[in-house]
C-alpha positions as CSV (number, residue, x, y, z in Angstrom):
1,M,26.2,42.6,-27.6
2,R,22.9,42.1,-29.4
3,G,24.6,40.1,-32.1
4,S,26.2,37.9,-29.6
5,G,22.8,37.2,-27.9
6,I,21.3,36.2,-31.3
7,L,24.3,33.9,-32.0
8,S,23.8,32.3,-28.6
9,V,20.0,31.6,-29.3
10,A,20.9,30.3,-32.7
11,A,23.6,28.0,-31.3
12,F,21.1,26.8,-28.7
13,W,18.6,25.9,-31.2
14,L,21.2,24.2,-33.5
15,C,22.2,21.9,-30.6
16,I,18.5,21.0,-30.2
17,G,18.2,20.2,-33.9
18,C,21.4,18.0,-33.6
19,G,19.6,16.0,-30.7
20,F,21.6,17.4,-27.8
21,G,19.5,18.1,-24.7
22,A,20.3,21.0,-22.3
23,E,21.4,20.2,-18.9
24,Y,19.1,21.1,-16.0
25,E,19.3,20.8,-12.3
26,L,15.9,20.4,-10.6
27,R,15.4,21.0,-6.9
28,V,12.3,19.7,-5.1
29,L,11.1,21.6,-2.1
30,D,8.1,21.6,0.2
31,G,6.0,24.6,1.0
32,G,8.4,25.7,3.8
33,G,11.4,25.7,1.4
34,A,12.9,22.5,2.9
35,A,14.3,19.9,0.6
36,V,12.3,16.9,-0.3
37,P,14.6,13.8,-0.8
38,R,13.8,10.6,-2.7
39,A,11.1,12.4,-4.7
40,T,10.4,10.6,-8.0
41,V,10.9,12.8,-11.1
42,E,9.6,11.5,-14.4
43,I,10.5,13.2,-17.7
44,V,7.7,13.3,-20.2
45,G,7.4,14.8,-23.8
46,G,10.1,15.0,-26.4
47,A,13.4,13.1,-26.4
48,N,15.2,13.2,-23.1
49,G,17.9,11.6,-21.1
50,A,19.2,11.7,-17.5
51,Q,22.4,11.7,-15.7
52,D,22.1,8.3,-14.4
53,G,21.9,6.7,-17.8
54,A,18.3,6.9,-18.9
55,R,18.1,6.5,-22.6
56,D,16.7,9.0,-25.1
57,G,13.0,8.2,-25.7
58,A,12.8,5.9,-22.7
59,F,10.5,6.1,-19.7
60,S,12.9,8.1,-17.6
61,T,12.5,8.0,-13.8
62,L,14.9,9.8,-11.5
63,T,15.1,10.2,-7.7
64,T,16.2,13.4,-5.8
65,D,19.1,13.2,-3.4
66,A,19.3,14.2,0.2
67,E,19.2,17.8,-0.8
68,G,16.2,17.3,-3.1
69,R,18.3,17.8,-6.2
70,V,18.5,15.8,-9.4
71,R,20.2,16.5,-12.7
72,L,18.6,15.8,-16.0
73,S,19.0,16.4,-19.8
74,L,16.1,17.2,-21.9
75,E,15.1,19.0,-25.1
76,P,12.5,21.9,-24.5
77,P,9.7,22.0,-24.8
78,A,9.1,19.2,-22.4
79,A,7.7,18.5,-19.0
80,V,8.7,16.8,-15.7
81,R,6.3,15.2,-13.3
82,V,7.3,15.1,-9.6
83,R,5.8,12.8,-7.0
84,A,6.8,12.4,-3.4
85,A,5.1,10.7,-0.5
86,G,2.9,12.9,1.5
87,F,2.6,15.5,-1.4
88,E,0.2,16.2,-4.5
89,P,1.9,15.2,-7.7
90,L,3.1,18.1,-9.7
91,T,3.7,18.6,-13.5
92,R,6.1,21.4,-14.5
93,R,6.7,22.6,-18.1
94,V,10.2,23.3,-19.1
95,G,10.7,25.7,-21.9
96,T,13.7,27.5,-23.4
97,D,13.1,30.3,-20.9
98,S,13.2,28.2,-17.8
99,G,16.8,28.5,-17.0
100,T,19.2,25.7,-16.1
101,E,18.2,25.7,-12.3
102,I,14.6,24.9,-11.6
103,A,13.0,24.9,-8.2
104,V,9.7,23.0,-7.8
105,R,7.5,23.4,-4.7
106,L,5.2,20.5,-3.8
107,V,1.8,20.9,-2.1
108,P,1.1,18.5,0.8
109,A,-1.6,15.9,-0.1
110,I,-4.1,16.9,2.4
111,L,-7.1,16.0,0.1
112,S,-6.6,12.3,0.3
113,T,-5.8,10.0,3.3
114,T,-3.2,8.0,1.5
115,V,0.0,7.0,3.4
116,E,3.0,6.0,1.4
117,V,5.0,3.2,2.9
118,T,8.4,2.4,1.3
119,V,9.8,-1.0,1.7
120,R,13.5,-0.1,2.4
121,E,15.8,2.8,2.2
122,E,19.5,2.5,2.6
123,A,20.7,4.0,5.9
124,E,21.9,7.5,5.0
125,L,24.7,7.8,7.5
126,E,25.0,11.5,6.8
127,G,21.3,12.2,6.1
128,T,19.0,14.4,7.8
129,M,16.2,11.9,7.9
130,S,13.6,14.5,6.6
131,S,11.8,11.9,4.4
132,S,8.0,11.9,4.9
133,S,7.8,8.2,4.0
134,L,7.5,5.3,6.4
135,E,10.1,2.6,6.1
136,I,9.1,-1.0,6.4
137,D,12.6,-2.5,6.6
138,R,13.6,-0.1,9.5
139,S,10.4,-1.0,11.4
140,G,11.4,-4.7,11.6
141,A,8.2,-5.8,9.9
142,R,8.2,-9.2,8.3
143,T,5.1,-8.8,5.9
144,V,3.0,-6.2,4.3
145,Y,0.1,-6.5,6.9
146,D,2.7,-6.5,9.6
147,A,4.2,-3.2,8.3
148,I,0.8,-1.6,8.1
149,D,-0.1,-2.6,11.6
150,R,3.1,-1.2,12.9
151,L,3.2,2.0,11.0
152,I,-0.5,3.2,10.7
153,P,-2.2,3.8,13.9
154,S,-5.7,3.5,12.5
155,A,-5.0,-0.1,11.3
156,H,-5.0,-3.2,13.3
157,V,-4.0,-6.7,12.4
158,P,-4.5,-9.3,15.1
159,G,-1.9,-12.1,15.0
160,R,-1.3,-15.4,16.6
161,G,2.5,-15.9,16.2
162,V,5.7,-14.8,14.7
163,L,4.7,-15.7,11.1
164,G,1.6,-16.8,9.4
165,H,-2.0,-15.7,9.5
166,G,-3.7,-18.7,8.0
167,L,-7.3,-18.6,7.1
168,G,-9.1,-17.8,10.3
169,I,-9.8,-14.6,12.0
170,S,-6.1,-13.7,12.2
171,N,-6.1,-13.1,8.5
172,S,-8.3,-9.9,9.0
173,I,-7.3,-6.4,9.0
174,A,-9.3,-3.3,10.2
175,L,-8.8,0.2,9.1
176,R,-10.7,2.9,11.0
177,G,-12.9,0.0,12.3
178,L,-13.8,-1.3,8.9
179,G,-12.5,-4.5,7.2
180,G,-14.7,-7.3,8.4
181,S,-13.7,-10.9,9.2
182,P,-12.7,-12.0,6.8
183,T,-11.6,-8.7,5.2
184,T,-14.2,-7.9,2.6
185,Q,-14.5,-4.1,3.1
186,L,-10.9,-3.3,2.2
187,L,-9.4,-3.9,-1.3
188,V,-5.8,-5.2,-1.9
189,V,-4.4,-4.1,-5.2
190,I,-1.1,-5.5,-6.6
191,D,0.4,-3.5,-9.4
192,G,-3.0,-2.3,-10.5
193,R,-4.4,-5.8,-10.3
194,P,-7.3,-6.4,-7.7
195,E,-6.2,-9.2,-5.5
196,V,-9.2,-11.3,-4.1
197,M,-10.1,-14.8,-3.3
198,G,-13.0,-15.3,-6.0
199,L,-15.3,-17.4,-3.9
200,M,-14.7,-15.8,-0.4
201,G,-14.2,-12.1,-1.7
202,H,-11.3,-11.4,0.7
203,P,-7.5,-11.1,0.4
204,I,-5.0,-13.8,1.6
205,P,-2.5,-11.7,3.7
206,D,0.2,-14.6,3.9
207,F,0.8,-14.0,0.2
208,Y,1.8,-10.4,0.7
209,S,5.3,-11.0,1.8
210,L,8.1,-8.5,1.1
211,T,9.8,-10.5,-1.7
212,E,9.1,-8.1,-4.5
213,V,7.5,-5.2,-2.8
214,G,8.8,-1.7,-3.5
215,S,6.1,0.4,-1.9
216,V,2.7,0.2,-0.2
217,S,0.0,2.9,-0.3
218,V,-2.8,2.7,2.2
219,T,-5.9,4.8,1.7
220,A,-8.1,5.1,4.7
221,G,-11.7,6.0,3.8
222,P,-13.8,5.0,0.7
223,A,-11.9,4.4,-2.5
224,S,-14.9,3.0,-4.3
225,V,-14.7,5.8,-7.0
226,L,-11.3,4.6,-8.1
227,Y,-11.8,0.9,-7.4
228,G,-15.4,0.1,-7.0
229,N,-16.7,-3.0,-5.0
230,R,-14.8,-4.0,-1.9
231,A,-13.0,-0.7,-1.5
232,M,-15.8,0.6,0.8
233,G,-13.5,1.2,3.8
234,G,-10.2,1.8,1.9
235,A,-7.5,0.3,-0.3
236,I,-4.0,-1.2,0.1
237,E,-2.0,-0.8,-3.1
238,I,1.2,-2.9,-3.4
239,K,3.7,-1.9,-6.0
240,P,6.6,-4.1,-7.2
241,A,10.2,-2.6,-6.6
242,P,11.2,-1.1,-10.0
243,P,14.3,-2.3,-11.9
244,V,17.4,-0.1,-11.3
245,P,19.5,0.9,-14.3
246,G,22.1,-1.7,-15.3
247,F,22.1,-5.1,-13.6
248,H,21.6,-5.5,-9.9
249,T,21.3,-8.5,-7.5
250,E,20.4,-8.5,-3.8
251,L,20.4,-11.4,-1.4
252,S,18.8,-11.2,2.1
253,V,19.2,-13.9,4.6
254,G,17.6,-13.9,8.2
255,L,17.2,-16.4,10.9
256,G,15.9,-16.1,14.5
257,S,14.1,-17.7,17.4
258,Y,11.8,-20.6,16.8
259,Y,13.6,-21.4,13.7
260,T,12.1,-18.4,12.0
261,G,13.7,-17.4,8.8
262,Q,13.1,-15.1,5.7
263,D,15.3,-15.4,2.8
264,R,14.9,-13.4,-0.4
265,L,16.8,-13.2,-3.7
266,R,16.1,-10.2,-6.2
267,H,17.7,-9.7,-9.6
268,S,17.0,-6.9,-12.2
269,G,18.5,-6.0,-15.4
270,E,18.4,-3.7,-18.4
271,L,19.0,-4.6,-22.0
272,G,18.4,-1.7,-24.3
273,R,14.7,-0.9,-24.2
274,F,14.0,-4.1,-22.3
275,R,13.9,-4.3,-18.4
276,Y,13.3,-7.3,-16.2
277,S,13.3,-8.2,-12.5
278,L,13.1,-11.6,-10.7
279,A,12.4,-12.2,-7.2
280,G,12.0,-15.2,-4.9
281,G,11.5,-15.7,-1.3
282,I,11.1,-18.4,1.4
283,D,9.5,-17.6,4.8
284,H,9.3,-20.3,7.6
285,T,8.9,-20.8,11.4
286,N,8.4,-23.6,13.7
287,G,6.2,-21.3,15.8
288,H,6.4,-20.6,19.5
289,R,3.8,-23.4,20.3
290,D,3.4,-26.9,19.2
291,N,1.6,-27.4,15.9
292,A,2.1,-23.7,14.9
293,S,4.5,-24.0,11.9
294,F,4.3,-21.9,8.8
295,R,6.1,-22.3,5.4
296,N,5.8,-20.0,2.4
297,Q,7.5,-19.9,-0.9
298,D,6.8,-17.2,-3.5
299,G,8.3,-15.8,-6.7
300,A,7.6,-12.8,-9.2
301,L,8.6,-11.8,-12.6
302,N,8.3,-8.3,-14.1
303,L,9.1,-7.5,-17.7
304,S,8.8,-4.2,-19.6
305,Y,9.7,-3.0,-23.1
306,D,9.8,0.7,-24.2
307,L,7.9,0.8,-27.5
308,G,8.9,4.4,-28.0
309,P,9.1,7.9,-26.3
310,A,5.5,7.7,-25.2
311,W,4.6,3.9,-24.9
312,Q,5.7,1.0,-22.8
313,A,4.4,-2.6,-22.6
314,S,4.8,-4.6,-19.4
315,L,4.0,-8.1,-18.0
316,E,4.0,-9.1,-14.4
317,G,3.3,-12.4,-12.7
318,R,3.7,-14.0,-9.3
319,Y,2.9,-17.2,-7.6
320,G,3.1,-18.5,-4.0
321,H,2.2,-21.5,-1.9
322,F,2.0,-21.7,1.8
323,N,1.4,-24.4,4.5
324,T,0.2,-23.4,7.8
325,E,-0.9,-25.1,11.1
326,D,-3.4,-23.6,13.5
327,P,-2.6,-24.8,17.1
328,G,-6.1,-23.6,18.4
329,P,-6.7,-21.9,21.7
330,V,-4.5,-23.0,24.6
331,A,-7.6,-24.3,26.4
332,A,-8.7,-26.5,23.5
333,P,-5.7,-27.3,21.3
334,T,-6.4,-28.4,17.7
335,P,-3.5,-30.6,16.5
336,G,-3.8,-31.5,12.8
337,N,-5.6,-28.3,11.9
338,W,-3.7,-27.4,8.7
339,S,-4.2,-25.3,5.5
340,R,-2.4,-25.5,2.2
341,V,-3.0,-22.7,-0.3
342,G,-1.6,-21.8,-3.7
343,R,-2.2,-18.6,-5.4
344,G,-0.9,-16.9,-8.6
345,G,-1.8,-14.1,-10.9
346,Y,-0.5,-12.0,-13.9
347,G,-1.2,-8.8,-15.6
348,A,-0.4,-7.5,-19.1
349,A,-0.4,-3.7,-19.6
350,L,0.1,-1.0,-22.1
351,H,1.2,2.3,-20.7
352,N,1.3,5.7,-22.4
353,R,2.9,8.8,-21.1
354,T,3.1,12.3,-22.7
355,E,3.3,15.9,-21.4
356,R,-0.5,16.2,-21.1
357,A,-1.7,12.6,-20.8
358,W,-0.6,9.4,-19.2
359,G,-2.5,6.2,-18.4
360,T,-2.7,2.3,-18.5
361,V,-4.7,-0.5,-20.1
362,R,-4.3,-3.6,-18.1
363,F,-5.6,-7.1,-18.6
364,F,-5.3,-9.2,-15.4
365,S,-6.2,-12.7,-14.0
366,S,-5.6,-14.4,-10.7
367,H,-6.4,-17.9,-9.5
368,G,-6.0,-20.1,-6.6
369,H,-6.6,-23.5,-4.8
370,H,-7.3,-24.1,-1.3
371,M,-7.1,-27.3,0.7
372,L,-8.1,-27.6,4.4
373,Y,-7.7,-30.5,7.0
374,D,-11.5,-30.9,7.2
375,G,-11.8,-31.9,3.6
376,F,-12.7,-28.5,2.1
377,R,-11.3,-28.1,-1.5
378,S,-11.8,-25.0,-3.8
379,V,-10.5,-23.4,-6.9
380,D,-11.3,-19.8,-7.8
381,S,-10.4,-17.1,-10.2
382,N,-10.8,-13.4,-10.9
383,T,-10.2,-12.2,-14.5
384,G,-10.8,-8.8,-16.0
385,F,-9.4,-5.5,-17.4
386,R,-9.0,-1.9,-16.2
387,V,-8.2,1.2,-18.2
388,M,-7.5,4.6,-16.9
389,E,-6.2,7.8,-18.6
390,T,-5.2,11.1,-16.9
391,L,-5.6,14.2,-18.9
392,V,-4.4,17.8,-18.4
393,P,-6.5,20.0,-20.6
394,V,-5.3,23.2,-19.0
395,E,-2.7,24.1,-16.5
396,G,-3.9,23.2,-12.9
397,L,-6.7,20.8,-14.0
398,E,-6.1,17.1,-14.1
399,L,-9.0,14.7,-15.2
400,D,-9.0,10.8,-14.8
401,L,-11.1,8.8,-17.2
402,G,-11.5,5.1,-16.7
403,G,-13.4,1.9,-16.5
404,D,-13.0,-1.7,-15.4
405,A,-14.8,-5.1,-15.6
406,A,-14.1,-8.5,-13.9
407,R,-15.7,-12.0,-13.6
408,Y,-14.9,-13.9,-10.5
409,G,-16.0,-17.0,-8.7
410,G,-15.0,-20.8,-8.5
411,R,-16.2,-24.1,-7.3
412,A,-15.9,-25.9,-3.9
413,R,-16.5,-29.3,-2.5
414,N,-15.8,-31.3,0.7
415,I,-13.9,-34.7,0.0
416,L,-14.6,-36.1,3.3
417,S,-18.4,-35.6,3.5
418,E,-18.6,-35.8,-0.3
419,F,-20.6,-32.5,-0.3
420,N,-20.6,-30.4,-3.4
421,Y,-21.0,-26.7,-2.8
422,G,-21.4,-26.1,-6.5
423,E,-19.9,-23.6,-9.0
424,F,-20.7,-19.8,-8.9
425,H,-19.6,-16.8,-10.8
426,V,-20.4,-13.0,-10.8
427,S,-19.7,-10.4,-13.3
428,E,-19.2,-6.6,-12.5
429,G,-17.9,-3.5,-14.0
430,G,-18.0,0.3,-14.0
431,V,-16.9,3.5,-15.4
432,F,-15.5,6.5,-13.5
433,T,-14.1,10.0,-13.6
434,R,-12.3,12.2,-11.2
435,A,-11.0,15.8,-11.4
436,R,-8.4,17.8,-9.5
437,W,-8.3,21.6,-9.8
438,S,-6.0,24.1,-8.4
439,A,-8.3,27.0,-8.4
440,T,-5.8,29.4,-7.0
441,G,-2.4,29.1,-5.4
442,R,-4.0,28.3,-2.1
443,L,-7.4,26.5,-2.9
444,R,-7.6,23.0,-4.4
445,L,-10.7,21.2,-5.3
446,N,-11.4,17.6,-6.2
447,A,-14.5,15.5,-7.2
448,G,-15.2,12.1,-8.7
449,V,-18.1,9.8,-9.5
450,R,-18.4,6.1,-10.6
451,H,-21.3,4.0,-11.8
452,D,-20.9,0.3,-11.2
453,R,-23.2,-2.7,-12.3
454,N,-23.2,-6.1,-10.8
455,S,-24.8,-9.2,-12.4
456,I,-26.7,-9.9,-9.1
457,F,-27.3,-6.5,-7.6
458,G,-27.7,-4.2,-10.5
459,G,-26.3,-0.6,-10.6
460,V,-24.9,1.5,-7.9
461,T,-23.3,5.0,-8.0
462,A,-20.4,6.3,-5.7
463,A,-19.3,9.8,-5.4
464,E,-16.4,11.9,-3.7
465,F,-15.5,15.5,-3.3
466,G,-13.2,17.6,-1.3
467,A,-11.4,21.1,-0.9
468,S,-8.2,22.2,0.8
469,Y,-7.0,25.6,1.5
470,R,-3.5,26.6,2.4
471,L,-3.7,29.3,5.2
472,T,0.0,30.0,5.1
473,D,3.1,28.1,4.0
474,R,2.9,26.1,7.4
475,Y,-0.7,25.6,7.9
476,A,-3.5,24.1,5.7
477,V,-7.0,22.7,6.2
478,A,-9.1,20.3,4.2
479,F,-12.5,18.7,4.0
480,A,-13.6,15.6,2.1
481,A,-16.6,13.4,1.7
482,G,-17.0,10.1,-0.1
483,R,-19.5,7.2,-0.6
484,G,-18.3,3.6,-0.6
485,F,-20.0,0.2,-1.2
486,R,-19.4,-3.6,-0.9
487,N,-21.5,-6.3,-2.5
488,P,-22.1,-9.5,-0.6
489,T,-19.6,-12.2,-1.5
490,I,-20.3,-15.7,-3.1
491,R,-19.6,-17.2,0.4
492,E,-22.2,-15.1,2.1
493,L,-24.8,-15.6,-0.6
494,Y,-24.4,-19.4,-1.3
495,L,-21.9,-21.2,0.8
496,F,-21.4,-20.9,4.6
497,P,-21.8,-20.5,7.5
498,A,-25.4,-19.7,6.5
499,P,-26.1,-19.1,2.7
500,T,-28.3,-16.0,2.4
501,P,-29.3,-15.1,-1.2
502,T,-31.5,-12.2,0.0
503,L,-28.5,-10.1,1.4
504,L,-28.3,-6.5,0.2
505,P,-25.0,-4.5,-0.5
506,E,-23.3,-2.6,2.3
507,H,-22.7,1.1,1.7
508,L,-21.5,4.2,3.7
509,W,-20.8,7.9,3.6
510,N,-17.4,9.2,5.1
511,Y,-16.8,12.7,6.1
512,Q,-13.5,14.0,7.4
513,A,-11.5,17.2,8.1
514,T,-7.8,17.6,8.3
515,L,-5.5,20.2,9.8
516,Q,-1.9,20.0,8.6
517,L,0.8,22.0,10.3
518,R,4.5,22.6,10.4
519,P,4.9,25.2,13.1
520,V,8.7,24.9,13.1
521,E,11.1,23.5,10.6
522,R,11.7,20.3,12.7
523,L,8.1,19.4,13.4
524,S,5.3,18.2,11.0
525,A,1.9,17.0,12.1
526,R,-1.4,16.1,10.8
527,V,-4.8,15.8,12.6
528,T,-7.9,14.2,11.0
529,G,-11.2,13.8,12.4
530,Y,-13.7,11.6,10.6
531,Y,-17.4,10.5,10.8
532,T,-18.6,7.3,8.9
533,D,-22.2,6.6,8.5
534,A,-22.6,2.9,7.4
535,D,-25.7,1.1,6.4
536,N,-26.8,-2.5,5.7
537,M,-23.7,-3.9,7.4
538,I,-23.7,-7.8,7.1
539,V,-23.3,-9.6,10.4
540,T,-23.4,-13.2,11.6
541,T,-26.0,-13.9,14.3
542,G,-27.1,-17.0,16.3
543,R,-25.2,-19.8,17.6
544,Y,-23.6,-22.8,15.6
545,P,-25.2,-24.7,13.9
546,N,-28.1,-22.2,13.9
547,L,-26.2,-19.3,12.4
548,R,-27.6,-16.7,10.0
549,L,-26.5,-13.7,8.1
550,E,-28.4,-10.4,7.9
551,N,-28.0,-6.8,7.2
552,S,-28.0,-5.2,10.6
553,G,-28.8,-1.8,9.7
554,R,-26.8,1.3,10.6
555,T,-23.4,1.7,12.1
556,L,-21.7,5.0,13.1
557,N,-18.0,5.3,13.4
558,R,-16.3,8.5,14.7
559,G,-12.6,8.8,15.1
560,L,-9.5,11.0,15.5
561,E,-6.1,10.4,13.9
562,I,-2.9,12.3,14.9
563,Q,0.4,11.8,13.3
564,G,3.7,13.7,13.7
565,R,7.4,13.7,13.2
566,Y,9.9,15.7,15.1
567,R,13.7,15.9,14.4
568,L,15.3,16.2,17.8
569,V,18.8,16.8,16.3
570,R,20.3,16.2,12.9
571,R,20.5,12.4,13.2
572,V,17.7,11.7,15.6
573,Q,14.0,11.6,14.6
574,L,10.9,10.8,16.6
575,S,7.7,9.8,14.9
576,S,4.4,8.9,16.4
577,G,0.8,8.3,15.6
578,Y,-2.5,7.9,17.7
579,A,-5.9,6.7,16.6
580,W,-9.1,6.9,18.5
581,L,-12.3,5.2,17.5
582,S,-15.8,5.2,18.8
583,S,-18.4,3.0,17.2
584,T,-22.0,2.1,17.7
585,N,-21.1,-1.6,16.6
586,L,-17.5,-2.1,17.4
587,A,-16.3,-5.3,15.7
588,P,-14.2,-7.9,17.6
589,Y,-10.5,-7.4,17.9
590,V,-10.8,-3.7,16.8
591,P,-9.2,-1.4,19.5
592,E,-10.8,1.9,20.5
593,H,-7.3,3.4,21.1
594,K,-3.9,2.6,19.4
595,W,-0.6,4.4,19.6
596,N,2.4,3.7,17.5
597,Y,5.8,5.3,18.1
598,A,9.4,5.1,16.8
599,L,12.8,6.6,17.4
600,D,15.2,6.6,14.5
601,I,19.0,7.2,15.4
602,D,21.6,7.6,12.8
603,A,24.7,6.7,14.8
604,K,27.0,7.4,11.8
605,Y,28.2,3.8,11.6
606,A,24.8,2.1,12.3
607,F,21.1,2.9,12.0
608,I,19.0,2.1,15.1
609,T,15.2,2.1,15.3
610,L,13.4,1.7,18.6
611,S,9.7,1.2,17.9
612,G,6.5,0.1,19.8
613,S,2.7,0.1,20.0
614,T,0.1,0.5,22.7
615,V,-3.1,-1.1,21.9
616,G,-6.3,-0.7,23.9
617,R,-9.0,-3.1,25.0
618,T,-10.7,-5.1,22.3
619,W,-13.9,-7.3,22.3
620,A,-13.2,-11.0,21.8
621,N,-16.7,-11.9,20.3
622,T,-19.5,-10.5,18.5
623,A,-21.8,-10.7,21.5
624,R,-19.5,-8.4,23.5
625,T,-19.4,-10.8,26.5
626,A,-15.7,-11.3,26.4
627,S,-12.8,-8.9,26.0
628,L,-9.0,-8.8,25.8
629,G,-7.1,-6.3,27.8
630,G,-4.8,-3.8,26.3
631,Y,-1.0,-4.3,25.9
632,S,2.2,-2.5,25.0
633,V,5.1,-4.0,23.1
634,A,8.5,-2.6,22.0
635,G,11.0,-3.6,19.6
636,L,14.6,-2.8,18.5
637,K,16.4,-3.1,15.1
638,C,20.0,-2.2,14.2
639,V,21.3,-2.0,10.7
640,V,25.1,-1.8,10.2
641,P,26.5,-1.1,6.7
642,A,29.8,-2.9,6.0
643,G,31.4,-1.4,2.9
644,E,29.6,-0.6,-0.4
645,H,27.7,-3.9,-0.8
646,W,27.1,-5.5,2.6
647,S,24.9,-4.7,5.6
648,F,24.2,-6.6,8.7
649,F,21.0,-6.4,10.9
650,A,19.7,-7.6,14.3
651,A,16.2,-7.3,15.7
652,V,14.5,-7.9,19.0
653,D,10.7,-8.2,19.2
654,N,8.7,-7.8,22.4
655,A,11.9,-6.6,24.0
656,L,10.1,-6.1,27.3
657,D,8.8,-9.7,27.4
658,R,5.3,-8.8,27.8
659,E,2.5,-11.4,28.1
660,Y,-0.4,-10.5,25.8
661,E,-3.0,-11.8,23.3
662,E,-4.2,-10.3,20.1
663,L,-6.8,-13.3,19.7
664,A,-8.5,-14.9,22.5
665,G,-6.6,-18.1,23.6
666,Y,-3.6,-17.4,21.4
667,P,-0.8,-16.1,23.6
668,M,1.8,-14.1,21.6
669,P,5.5,-15.1,21.9
670,G,7.8,-13.5,24.5
671,V,11.0,-11.8,23.8
672,H,12.5,-13.2,20.5
673,A,15.4,-12.2,18.2
674,S,16.5,-12.4,14.7
675,G,19.6,-11.4,12.7
676,G,21.1,-11.6,9.2
677,F,22.7,-9.9,6.4
678,K,22.0,-8.2,3.0
679,V,24.4,-8.1,0.1
680,G,24.0,-6.4,-3.2
681,F,26.1,-6.2,-6.3
């Protein structure tokens, strides 16, 4: 018997020496022992393979099935890194004594306030709908901003029509009351590349269509340690859809009321160590009012090449162009108010991934040109680099080390008045480090610090820290604090509406506490209370043409967020979220109360989503002399798979035909519908 065991061990090591990996079955579970479907499993360290065709030495990424299982082939010693929406990432070593069946239990991510939002998941007709992710496609959202507004209760995006935000106040987004108009207190990051209009310092939401998007991560609360300037109130990270093994093409076509359409074509392929993906889209609408049309075309290209078991090079680029009309308020229409904007960007990166270290060095550049009906013309750019490496020196401890630098700016003029605003550029950069430590099986700690320098405002330091404690397998508590900052933009300093070179940076401290609970298997919930103490907030005062900008002093925001999911029966799930905000200086179009809700029904041969929002009263101006009443809207979307490759969908928005406004003077459309199909091969 003993001899046979020795022979078995010898045979095992002989197989390893010959290059054959052992077969393992990994099952990903949550703290209560329930399966975690659609978790991402990365194989790192050593030569490895996978059941779905991943190559030896490649960057192998797998996804768990509805029971949380995935099969893989690897050569010990190696490691697997597991990630899932709503959970802390986990790295698990696999040795020769691990056995062929491995169970991995994930810890809920209560230290951060990041919400993962996936773009689409195929309707699982036999699934249990236990995923913790929020699905954009099922919600009926048309853009990234639209999805954030529908799915995250503490976020609000005022709109003026079916499609198109334009360049006015409707292109703003508020998260926990922060964002600004335009949005300069939240940072948008596309595949690791900060996306910002170099002169104005804000993102352009009409470029964030769903053409190439795979997932969206929204962090509520300061993200300045990780991203520096503009991430004072949070960050929105947009990641492209990864290529799937082999070759895959998907076409989506939709058309609805007011000649509103969204058409997208995606294709991805794999040639040995080389992967690529192409995507293009067209969005259009005539609008529900005269002079309210919108047209957008965009495209993206992603390339990657595996240099070896631990290294990969990638290149991504995208470009879009939109034309939009602003009809103006109904009491004072503005025909001929148009904007034409083109923006593009690219990033070149080198990635490394081993058992105890992984990271990226990325060079990026973005640029744009803006043309407005009143003669305004501008070109802008944002160019820089970013490096970040995560190290695991000992089990249970992860260290992030990184730095970044960028130069942004541009020039502007008015061709009608022949006024030249001039050319301006600003440089900034910083270094940062973060640590996450599992002190015990129940206690987790994290901390981070960044030092940033700006060519105008000098140096600033941001910090964050937090702790979480798991009381039982079903209950956990956490506390976190962080500092955020935002430097005045070139527009505020030198352009309009009142150039003020004496402005000072904004900054804040945010404190929050979270209770996470799962009292029964079918119910999961999360309650977060926060307190934000902001100072030097920049506001516009006076009346046109005698406007001025100034640092207004202190603003206090207090709020409560409640989110939960309840599986009524196997194929019916209810999800809901509520946000309450109290502010000493509540900005226009930011609600004190907001409630989102959705009912997902797996009807075996169709997937039906009933969703809606209730939004409280908002102020309609900075003087708080006018307000908009609250409103409730509801929608319906139905997806019907037809065979292996086809699916058809139909959607109805504002199904109750409510009359309401999100911006003063801009009535939203009544009941409107759309339909279309998707085909993949």
